[in-house]
PyMOL Python script that loads the backbone (N, CA, C, O; Angstrom):
from pymol import cmd

cmd.read_pdbstr("""\
ATOM      1  N   MET A   1      82.901 101.925  86.938  1.00  0.00           N
ATOM      2  CA  MET A   1      81.608 102.028  87.587  1.00  0.00           C
ATOM      3  C   MET A   1      80.586 101.124  86.922  1.00  0.00           C
ATOM      4  O   MET A   1      79.656 100.663  87.582  1.00  0.00           O
ATOM      5  N   LYS A   2      80.734 100.861  85.636  1.00  0.00           N
ATOM      6  CA  LYS A   2      79.798  99.963  84.967  1.00  0.00           C
ATOM      7  C   LYS A   2      79.950  98.540  85.504  1.00  0.00           C
ATOM      8  O   LYS A   2      78.994  97.764  85.514  1.00  0.00           O
ATOM      9  N   VAL A   3      81.153  98.212  85.945  1.00  0.00           N
ATOM     10  CA  VAL A   3      81.391  96.873  86.477  1.00  0.00           C
ATOM     11  C   VAL A   3      80.548  96.661  87.738  1.00  0.00           C
ATOM     12  O   VAL A   3      79.979  95.589  87.946  1.00  0.00           O
ATOM     13  N   PHE A   4      80.479  97.705  88.577  1.00  0.00           N
ATOM     14  CA  PHE A   4      79.678  97.593  89.800  1.00  0.00           C
ATOM     15  C   PHE A   4      78.193  97.440  89.476  1.00  0.00           C
ATOM     16  O   PHE A   4      77.493  96.669  90.132  1.00  0.00           O
ATOM     17  N   ALA A   5      77.720  98.154  88.489  1.00  0.00           N
ATOM     18  CA  ALA A   5      76.317  98.051  88.101  1.00  0.00           C
ATOM     19  C   ALA A   5      76.009  96.654  87.562  1.00  0.00           C
ATOM     20  O   ALA A   5      74.970  96.078  87.884  1.00  0.00           O
ATOM     21  N   ILE A   6      76.888  96.125  86.763  1.00  0.00           N
ATOM     22  CA  ILE A   6      76.692  94.785  86.214  1.00  0.00           C
ATOM     23  C   ILE A   6      76.742  93.746  87.337  1.00  0.00           C
ATOM     24  O   ILE A   6      75.944  92.809  87.360  1.00  0.00           O
ATOM     25  N   ALA A   7      77.677  93.919  88.259  1.00  0.00           N
ATOM     26  CA  ALA A   7      77.800  92.986  89.380  1.00  0.00           C
ATOM     27  C   ALA A   7      76.543  93.030  90.254  1.00  0.00           C
ATOM     28  O   ALA A   7      76.089  91.993  90.737  1.00  0.00           O
ATOM     29  N   ALA A   8      75.985  94.218  90.456  1.00  0.00           N
ATOM     30  CA  ALA A   8      74.775  94.348  91.266  1.00  0.00           C
ATOM     31  C   ALA A   8      73.597  93.658  90.592  1.00  0.00           C
ATOM     32  O   ALA A   8      72.802  93.003  91.265  1.00  0.00           O
ATOM     33  N   VAL A   9      73.472  93.793  89.286  1.00  0.00           N
ATOM     34  CA  VAL A   9      72.392  93.142  88.554  1.00  0.00           C
ATOM     35  C   VAL A   9      72.547  91.627  88.622  1.00  0.00           C
ATOM     36  O   VAL A   9      71.566  90.916  88.840  1.00  0.00           O
ATOM     37  N   LEU A  10      73.755  91.128  88.439  1.00  0.00           N
ATOM     38  CA  LEU A  10      73.990  89.688  88.505  1.00  0.00           C
ATOM     39  C   LEU A  10      73.724  89.141  89.903  1.00  0.00           C
ATOM     40  O   LEU A  10      73.183  88.045  90.049  1.00  0.00           O
ATOM     41  N   ALA A  11      74.098  89.888  90.919  1.00  0.00           N
ATOM     42  CA  ALA A  11      73.844  89.457  92.292  1.00  0.00           C
ATOM     43  C   ALA A  11      72.337  89.413  92.560  1.00  0.00           C
ATOM     44  O   ALA A  11      71.847  88.494  93.215  1.00  0.00           O
ATOM     45  N   GLY A  12      71.619  90.393  92.062  1.00  0.00           N
ATOM     46  CA  GLY A  12      70.161  90.404  92.233  1.00  0.00           C
ATOM     47  C   GLY A  12      69.495  89.234  91.551  1.00  0.00           C
ATOM     48  O   GLY A  12      68.551  88.651  92.085  1.00  0.00           O
ATOM     49  N   ILE A  13      69.976  88.890  90.385  1.00  0.00           N
ATOM     50  CA  ILE A  13      69.426  87.749  89.658  1.00  0.00           C
ATOM     51  C   ILE A  13      69.748  86.447  90.397  1.00  0.00           C
ATOM     52  O   ILE A  13      68.919  85.538  90.450  1.00  0.00           O
ATOM     53  N   ALA A  14      70.934  86.362  90.958  1.00  0.00           N
ATOM     54  CA  ALA A  14      71.334  85.146  91.670  1.00  0.00           C
ATOM     55  C   ALA A  14      70.549  84.961  92.960  1.00  0.00           C
ATOM     56  O   ALA A  14      70.280  83.825  93.352  1.00  0.00           O
ATOM     57  N   VAL A  15      70.176  86.039  93.628  1.00  0.00           N
ATOM     58  CA  VAL A  15      69.486  85.965  94.910  1.00  0.00           C
ATOM     59  C   VAL A  15      67.975  85.816  94.731  1.00  0.00           C
ATOM     60  O   VAL A  15      67.318  85.288  95.628  1.00  0.00           O
ATOM     61  N   ALA A  16      67.416  86.243  93.646  1.00  0.00           N
ATOM     62  CA  ALA A  16      65.969  86.226  93.436  1.00  0.00           C
ATOM     63  C   ALA A  16      65.350  84.839  93.599  1.00  0.00           C
ATOM     64  O   ALA A  16      64.307  84.740  94.246  1.00  0.00           O
ATOM     65  N   PRO A  17      65.917  83.771  93.060  1.00  0.00           N
ATOM     66  CA  PRO A  17      65.289  82.455  93.254  1.00  0.00           C
ATOM     67  C   PRO A  17      65.243  82.017  94.720  1.00  0.00           C
ATOM     68  O   PRO A  17      64.319  81.310  95.122  1.00  0.00           O
ATOM     69  N   ALA A  18      66.212  82.423  95.505  1.00  0.00           N
ATOM     70  CA  ALA A  18      66.211  82.048  96.923  1.00  0.00           C
ATOM     71  C   ALA A  18      65.021  82.678  97.637  1.00  0.00           C
ATOM     72  O   ALA A  18      64.403  82.035  98.486  1.00  0.00           O
ATOM     73  N   PHE A  19      64.696  83.908  97.312  1.00  0.00           N
ATOM     74  CA  PHE A  19      63.539  84.560  97.929  1.00  0.00           C
ATOM     75  C   PHE A  19      62.235  83.978  97.405  1.00  0.00           C
ATOM     76  O   PHE A  19      61.246  83.936  98.138  1.00  0.00           O
ATOM     77  N   ALA A  20      62.208  83.536  96.175  1.00  0.00           N
ATOM     78  CA  ALA A  20      60.999  82.961  95.608  1.00  0.00           C
ATOM     79  C   ALA A  20      60.672  81.623  96.279  1.00  0.00           C
ATOM     80  O   ALA A  20      59.498  81.272  96.398  1.00  0.00           O
ATOM     81  N   GLN A  21      61.678  80.878  96.715  1.00  0.00           N
ATOM     82  CA  GLN A  21      61.448  79.580  97.330  1.00  0.00           C
ATOM     83  C   GLN A  21      61.004  79.688  98.777  1.00  0.00           C
ATOM     84  O   GLN A  21      60.515  78.705  99.334  1.00  0.00           O
ATOM     85  N   THR A  22      61.154  80.837  99.401  1.00  0.00           N
ATOM     86  CA  THR A  22      60.780  80.966 100.801  1.00  0.00           C
ATOM     87  C   THR A  22      59.280  81.141 100.993  1.00  0.00           C
ATOM     88  O   THR A  22      58.800  81.140 102.126  1.00  0.00           O
ATOM     89  N   ALA A  23      58.545  81.288  99.919  1.00  0.00           N
ATOM     90  CA  ALA A  23      57.094  81.421 100.045  1.00  0.00           C
ATOM     91  C   ALA A  23      56.527  80.117 100.599  1.00  0.00           C
ATOM     92  O   ALA A  23      56.826  79.037 100.091  1.00  0.00           O
ATOM     93  N   ALA A  24      55.719  80.225 101.629  1.00  0.00           N
ATOM     94  CA  ALA A  24      55.177  79.037 102.279  1.00  0.00           C
ATOM     95  C   ALA A  24      54.085  78.406 101.416  1.00  0.00           C
ATOM     96  O   ALA A  24      53.275  79.098 100.799  1.00  0.00           O
ATOM     97  N   ALA A  25      54.087  77.096 101.393  1.00  0.00           N
ATOM     98  CA  ALA A  25      53.053  76.377 100.671  1.00  0.00           C
ATOM     99  C   ALA A  25      51.762  76.457 101.483  1.00  0.00           C
ATOM    100  O   ALA A  25      51.813  76.499 102.712  1.00  0.00           O
ATOM    101  N   PRO A  26      50.618  76.480 100.823  1.00  0.00           N
ATOM    102  CA  PRO A  26      49.359  76.538 101.574  1.00  0.00           C
ATOM    103  C   PRO A  26      49.161  75.274 102.402  1.00  0.00           C
ATOM    104  O   PRO A  26      49.591  74.190 102.010  1.00  0.00           O
ATOM    105  N   ALA A  27      48.521  75.420 103.524  1.00  0.00           N
ATOM    106  CA  ALA A  27      48.265  74.281 104.405  1.00  0.00           C
ATOM    107  C   ALA A  27      47.261  73.351 103.741  1.00  0.00           C
ATOM    108  O   ALA A  27      46.383  73.807 103.008  1.00  0.00           O
ATOM    109  N   PRO A  28      47.382  72.052 103.991  1.00  0.00           N
ATOM    110  CA  PRO A  28      46.413  71.104 103.426  1.00  0.00           C
ATOM    111  C   PRO A  28      44.987  71.438 103.865  1.00  0.00           C
ATOM    112  O   PRO A  28      44.765  71.914 104.978  1.00  0.00           O
ATOM    113  N   ALA A  29      44.027  71.182 102.979  1.00  0.00           N
ATOM    114  CA  ALA A  29      42.647  71.585 103.229  1.00  0.00           C
ATOM    115  C   ALA A  29      41.805  70.511 103.916  1.00  0.00           C
ATOM    116  O   ALA A  29      40.722  70.812 104.419  1.00  0.00           O
ATOM    117  N   ASN A  30      42.283  69.259 103.947  1.00  0.00           N
ATOM    118  CA  ASN A  30      41.483  68.225 104.606  1.00  0.00           C
ATOM    119  C   ASN A  30      42.346  67.441 105.586  1.00  0.00           C
ATOM    120  O   ASN A  30      43.572  67.543 105.577  1.00  0.00           O
ATOM    121  N   LYS A  31      41.688  66.664 106.422  1.00  0.00           N
ATOM    122  CA  LYS A  31      42.372  65.972 107.515  1.00  0.00           C
ATOM    123  C   LYS A  31      43.374  64.943 106.995  1.00  0.00           C
ATOM    124  O   LYS A  31      44.467  64.818 107.549  1.00  0.00           O
ATOM    125  N   ALA A  32      43.024  64.212 105.949  1.00  0.00           N
ATOM    126  CA  ALA A  32      43.916  63.179 105.422  1.00  0.00           C
ATOM    127  C   ALA A  32      45.210  63.791 104.892  1.00  0.00           C
ATOM    128  O   ALA A  32      46.297  63.292 105.182  1.00  0.00           O
ATOM    129  N   ASP A  33      45.097  64.864 104.119  1.00  0.00           N
ATOM    130  CA  ASP A  33      46.291  65.517 103.587  1.00  0.00           C
ATOM    131  C   ASP A  33      47.113  66.144 104.711  1.00  0.00           C
ATOM    132  O   ASP A  33      48.341  66.183 104.643  1.00  0.00           O
ATOM    133  N   CYS A  34      46.435  66.629 105.731  1.00  0.00           N
ATOM    134  CA  CYS A  34      47.114  67.237 106.871  1.00  0.00           C
ATOM    135  C   CYS A  34      47.966  66.191 107.590  1.00  0.00           C
ATOM    136  O   CYS A  34      49.111  66.463 107.950  1.00  0.00           O
ATOM    137  N   GLU A  35      47.412  65.004 107.798  1.00  0.00           N
ATOM    138  CA  GLU A  35      48.151  63.951 108.476  1.00  0.00           C
ATOM    139  C   GLU A  35      49.287  63.421 107.625  1.00  0.00           C
ATOM    140  O   GLU A  35      50.325  63.032 108.160  1.00  0.00           O
ATOM    141  N   LYS A  36      49.111  63.398 106.297  1.00  0.00           N
ATOM    142  CA  LYS A  36      50.203  62.995 105.409  1.00  0.00           C
ATOM    143  C   LYS A  36      51.368  63.971 105.512  1.00  0.00           C
ATOM    144  O   LYS A  36      52.529  63.572 105.412  1.00  0.00           O
ATOM    145  N   ALA A  37      51.059  65.240 105.710  1.00  0.00           N
ATOM    146  CA  ALA A  37      52.096  66.276 105.808  1.00  0.00           C
ATOM    147  C   ALA A  37      52.701  66.339 107.207  1.00  0.00           C
ATOM    148  O   ALA A  37      53.506  67.222 107.502  1.00  0.00           O
ATOM    149  N   LYS A  38      52.306  65.391 108.076  1.00  0.00           N
ATOM    150  CA  LYS A  38      52.807  65.311 109.450  1.00  0.00           C
ATOM    151  C   LYS A  38      52.519  66.598 110.220  1.00  0.00           C
ATOM    152  O   LYS A  38      53.364  67.121 110.947  1.00  0.00           O
ATOM    153  N   MET A  39      51.298  67.086 110.031  1.00  0.00           N
ATOM    154  CA  MET A  39      50.833  68.270 110.742  1.00  0.00           C
ATOM    155  C   MET A  39      49.651  67.866 111.615  1.00  0.00           C
ATOM    156  O   MET A  39      49.188  66.728 111.538  1.00  0.00           O
ATOM    157  N   LYS A  40      49.161  68.775 112.436  1.00  0.00           N
ATOM    158  CA  LYS A  40      48.079  68.484 113.372  1.00  0.00           C
ATOM    159  C   LYS A  40      46.772  69.090 112.865  1.00  0.00           C
ATOM    160  O   LYS A  40      46.743  70.250 112.453  1.00  0.00           O
ATOM    161  N   TRP A  41      45.704  68.316 112.893  1.00  0.00           N
ATOM    162  CA  TRP A  41      44.390  68.789 112.457  1.00  0.00           C
ATOM    163  C   TRP A  41      43.630  69.325 113.668  1.00  0.00           C
ATOM    164  O   TRP A  41      43.496  68.635 114.678  1.00  0.00           O
ATOM    165  N   ASP A  42      43.139  70.545 113.562  1.00  0.00           N
ATOM    166  CA  ASP A  42      42.333  71.155 114.626  1.00  0.00           C
ATOM    167  C   ASP A  42      40.886  71.170 114.147  1.00  0.00           C
ATOM    168  O   ASP A  42      40.546  71.881 113.201  1.00  0.00           O
ATOM    169  N   ASP A  43      40.026  70.377 114.811  1.00  0.00           N
ATOM    170  CA  ASP A  43      38.622  70.250 114.367  1.00  0.00           C
ATOM    171  C   ASP A  43      37.855  71.558 114.447  1.00  0.00           C
ATOM    172  O   ASP A  43      36.929  71.762 113.662  1.00  0.00           O
ATOM    173  N   LYS A  44      38.199  72.440 115.350  1.00  0.00           N
ATOM    174  CA  LYS A  44      37.462  73.696 115.521  1.00  0.00           C
ATOM    175  C   LYS A  44      38.198  74.893 114.942  1.00  0.00           C
ATOM    176  O   LYS A  44      37.784  76.032 115.159  1.00  0.00           O
ATOM    177  N   GLY A  45      39.267  74.662 114.217  1.00  0.00           N
ATOM    178  CA  GLY A  45      40.066  75.762 113.680  1.00  0.00           C
ATOM    179  C   GLY A  45      39.523  76.294 112.370  1.00  0.00           C
ATOM    180  O   GLY A  45      38.509  75.816 111.862  1.00  0.00           O
ATOM    181  N   GLY A  46      40.196  77.273 111.838  1.00  0.00           N
ATOM    182  CA  GLY A  46      39.809  77.863 110.569  1.00  0.00           C
ATOM    183  C   GLY A  46      38.832  79.009 110.733  1.00  0.00           C
ATOM    184  O   GLY A  46      38.262  79.212 111.805  1.00  0.00           O
ATOM    185  N   LYS A  47      38.646  79.754 109.656  1.00  0.00           N
ATOM    186  CA  LYS A  47      37.747  80.917 109.688  1.00  0.00           C
ATOM    187  C   LYS A  47      36.299  80.514 109.930  1.00  0.00           C
ATOM    188  O   LYS A  47      35.562  81.206 110.632  1.00  0.00           O
ATOM    189  N   ASP A  48      35.901  79.396 109.345  1.00  0.00           N
ATOM    190  CA  ASP A  48      34.508  78.973 109.463  1.00  0.00           C
ATOM    191  C   ASP A  48      34.277  77.961 110.588  1.00  0.00           C
ATOM    192  O   ASP A  48      33.145  77.527 110.797  1.00  0.00           O
ATOM    193  N   GLY A  49      35.317  77.584 111.305  1.00  0.00           N
ATOM    194  CA  GLY A  49      35.186  76.657 112.414  1.00  0.00           C
ATOM    195  C   GLY A  49      34.987  75.211 112.002  1.00  0.00           C
ATOM    196  O   GLY A  49      34.576  74.389 112.821  1.00  0.00           O
ATOM    197  N   LYS A  50      35.273  74.880 110.739  1.00  0.00           N
ATOM    198  CA  LYS A  50      35.079  73.519 110.249  1.00  0.00           C
ATOM    199  C   LYS A  50      36.351  72.684 110.313  1.00  0.00           C
ATOM    200  O   LYS A  50      36.339  71.514 109.932  1.00  0.00           O
ATOM    201  N   GLY A  51      37.425  73.258 110.780  1.00  0.00           N
ATOM    202  CA  GLY A  51      38.679  72.528 110.901  1.00  0.00           C
ATOM    203  C   GLY A  51      39.780  73.172 110.090  1.00  0.00           C
ATOM    204  O   GLY A  51      39.537  73.789 109.053  1.00  0.00           O
ATOM    205  N   ALA A  52      40.984  73.019 110.578  1.00  0.00           N
ATOM    206  CA  ALA A  52      42.139  73.580 109.894  1.00  0.00           C
ATOM    207  C   ALA A  52      43.380  72.778 110.247  1.00  0.00           C
ATOM    208  O   ALA A  52      43.455  72.167 111.312  1.00  0.00           O
ATOM    209  N   CYS A  53      44.335  72.785 109.358  1.00  0.00           N
ATOM    210  CA  CYS A  53      45.596  72.097 109.563  1.00  0.00           C
ATOM    211  C   CYS A  53      46.561  73.068 110.248  1.00  0.00           C
ATOM    212  O   CYS A  53      46.778  74.189 109.787  1.00  0.00           O
ATOM    213  N   MET A  54      47.126  72.607 111.350  1.00  0.00           N
ATOM    214  CA  MET A  54      48.017  73.466 112.136  1.00  0.00           C
ATOM    215  C   MET A  54      49.410  72.867 112.120  1.00  0.00           C
ATOM    216  O   MET A  54      49.570  71.646 112.099  1.00  0.00           O
ATOM    217  N   ALA A  55      50.408  73.721 112.128  1.00  0.00           N
ATOM    218  CA  ALA A  55      51.788  73.253 112.204  1.00  0.00           C
ATOM    219  C   ALA A  55      52.048  72.750 113.614  1.00  0.00           C
ATOM    220  O   ALA A  55      51.632  73.372 114.591  1.00  0.00           O
ATOM    221  N   MET A  56      52.732  71.632 113.713  1.00  0.00           N
ATOM    222  CA  MET A  56      53.057  71.088 115.028  1.00  0.00           C
ATOM    223  C   MET A  56      54.159  71.927 115.658  1.00  0.00           C
ATOM    224  O   MET A  56      55.057  72.414 114.971  1.00  0.00           O
ATOM    225  N   ALA A  57      54.079  72.084 116.946  1.00  0.00           N
ATOM    226  CA  ALA A  57      55.120  72.795 117.672  1.00  0.00           C
ATOM    227  C   ALA A  57      56.376  71.928 117.687  1.00  0.00           C
ATOM    228  O   ALA A  57      56.283  70.714 117.864  1.00  0.00           O
ATOM    229  N   PRO A  58      57.539  72.528 117.505  1.00  0.00           N
ATOM    230  CA  PRO A  58      58.767  71.732 117.526  1.00  0.00           C
ATOM    231  C   PRO A  58      58.972  71.103 118.899  1.00  0.00           C
ATOM    232  O   PRO A  58      58.671  71.714 119.924  1.00  0.00           O
ATOM    233  N   ALA A  59      59.478  69.898 118.907  1.00  0.00           N
ATOM    234  CA  ALA A  59      59.724  69.205 120.168  1.00  0.00           C
ATOM    235  C   ALA A  59      60.835  69.919 120.925  1.00  0.00           C
ATOM    236  O   ALA A  59      61.888  70.234 120.371  1.00  0.00           O
ATOM    237  N   ALA A  60      60.580  70.159 122.172  1.00  0.00           N
ATOM    238  CA  ALA A  60      61.578  70.848 122.990  1.00  0.00           C
ATOM    239  C   ALA A  60      62.680  69.869 123.363  1.00  0.00           C
ATOM    240  O   ALA A  60      62.415  68.742 123.781  1.00  0.00           O
ATOM    241  N   ALA A  61      63.893  70.309 123.209  1.00  0.00           N
ATOM    242  CA  ALA A  61      65.040  69.486 123.580  1.00  0.00           C
ATOM    243  C   ALA A  61      65.169  69.479 125.096  1.00  0.00           C
ATOM    244  O   ALA A  61      64.993  70.518 125.734  1.00  0.00           O
ATOM    245  N   PRO A  62      65.468  68.340 125.675  1.00  0.00           N
ATOM    246  CA  PRO A  62      65.626  68.304 127.128  1.00  0.00           C
ATOM    247  C   PRO A  62      66.807  69.175 127.559  1.00  0.00           C
ATOM    248  O   PRO A  62      67.854  69.195 126.911  1.00  0.00           O
ATOM    249  N   ALA A  63      66.619  69.870 128.631  1.00  0.00           N
ATOM    250  CA  ALA A  63      67.664  70.775 129.116  1.00  0.00           C
ATOM    251  C   ALA A  63      68.773  69.965 129.763  1.00  0.00           C
ATOM    252  O   ALA A  63      68.518  69.078 130.578  1.00  0.00           O
ATOM    253  N   LYS A  64      70.011  70.280 129.391  1.00  0.00           N
ATOM    254  CA  LYS A  64      71.161  69.623 129.985  1.00  0.00           C
ATOM    255  C   LYS A  64      71.664  70.466 131.138  1.00  0.00           C
ATOM    256  O   LYS A  64      71.712  71.691 131.032  1.00  0.00           O
ATOM    257  N   PRO A  65      72.039  69.833 132.237  1.00  0.00           N
ATOM    258  CA  PRO A  65      72.633  70.618 133.315  1.00  0.00           C
ATOM    259  C   PRO A  65      74.021  71.107 132.881  1.00  0.00           C
ATOM    260  O   PRO A  65      74.743  70.406 132.172  1.00  0.00           O
ATOM    261  N   ALA A  66      74.364  72.270 133.301  1.00  0.00           N
ATOM    262  CA  ALA A  66      75.661  72.829 132.929  1.00  0.00           C
ATOM    263  C   ALA A  66      76.775  72.039 133.624  1.00  0.00           C
ATOM    264  O   ALA A  66      76.691  71.724 134.811  1.00  0.00           O
ATOM    265  N   GLU A  67      77.813  71.731 132.853  1.00  0.00           N
ATOM    266  CA  GLU A  67      78.936  71.015 133.427  1.00  0.00           C
ATOM    267  C   GLU A  67      79.833  71.985 134.177  1.00  0.00           C
ATOM    268  O   GLU A  67      80.044  73.108 133.720  1.00  0.00           O
ATOM    269  N   PRO A  68      80.361  71.572 135.313  1.00  0.00           N
ATOM    270  CA  PRO A  68      81.264  72.475 136.030  1.00  0.00           C
ATOM    271  C   PRO A  68      82.558  72.664 135.244  1.00  0.00           C
ATOM    272  O   PRO A  68      83.000  71.770 134.522  1.00  0.00           O
ATOM    273  N   MET A  69      83.143  73.817 135.394  1.00  0.00           N
ATOM    274  CA  MET A  69      84.390  74.112 134.686  1.00  0.00           C
ATOM    275  C   MET A  69      85.514  73.249 135.249  1.00  0.00           C
ATOM    276  O   MET A  69      85.638  73.075 136.461  1.00  0.00           O
ATOM    277  N   LYS A  70      86.314  72.724 134.361  1.00  0.00           N
ATOM    278  CA  LYS A  70      87.440  71.889 134.780  1.00  0.00           C
ATOM    279  C   LYS A  70      88.702  72.733 134.841  1.00  0.00           C
ATOM    280  O   LYS A  70      88.911  73.625 134.018  1.00  0.00           O
ATOM    281  N   LYS A  71      89.535  72.442 135.821  1.00  0.00           N
ATOM    282  CA  LYS A  71      90.794  73.208 135.963  1.00  0.00           C
ATOM    283  C   LYS A  71      91.915  72.523 135.283  1.00  0.00           C
ATOM    284  O   LYS A  71      93.041  73.019 135.298  1.00  0.00           O
TER     285      LYS A  71
END
""", "prot")
cmd.dss("prot")
cmd.show_as("cartoon", "prot")
cmd.util.cbc("prot")
cmd.orient("prot")
């Protein structure tokens, strides 16, 4: 049973850095940094209405027509 406890602790230690890296970085605070990060600047966004950096929407892939089944 001690082996299971040790294995659980080691697994927790191994997984912890993966969760730490998922924290999102703060959005750039000015227009120049926003454009460098390939994001979109909204002039009227933000809490104070002075502008905010917004994530760009992912480009939609064109829809392919379904191919008919071959016999």
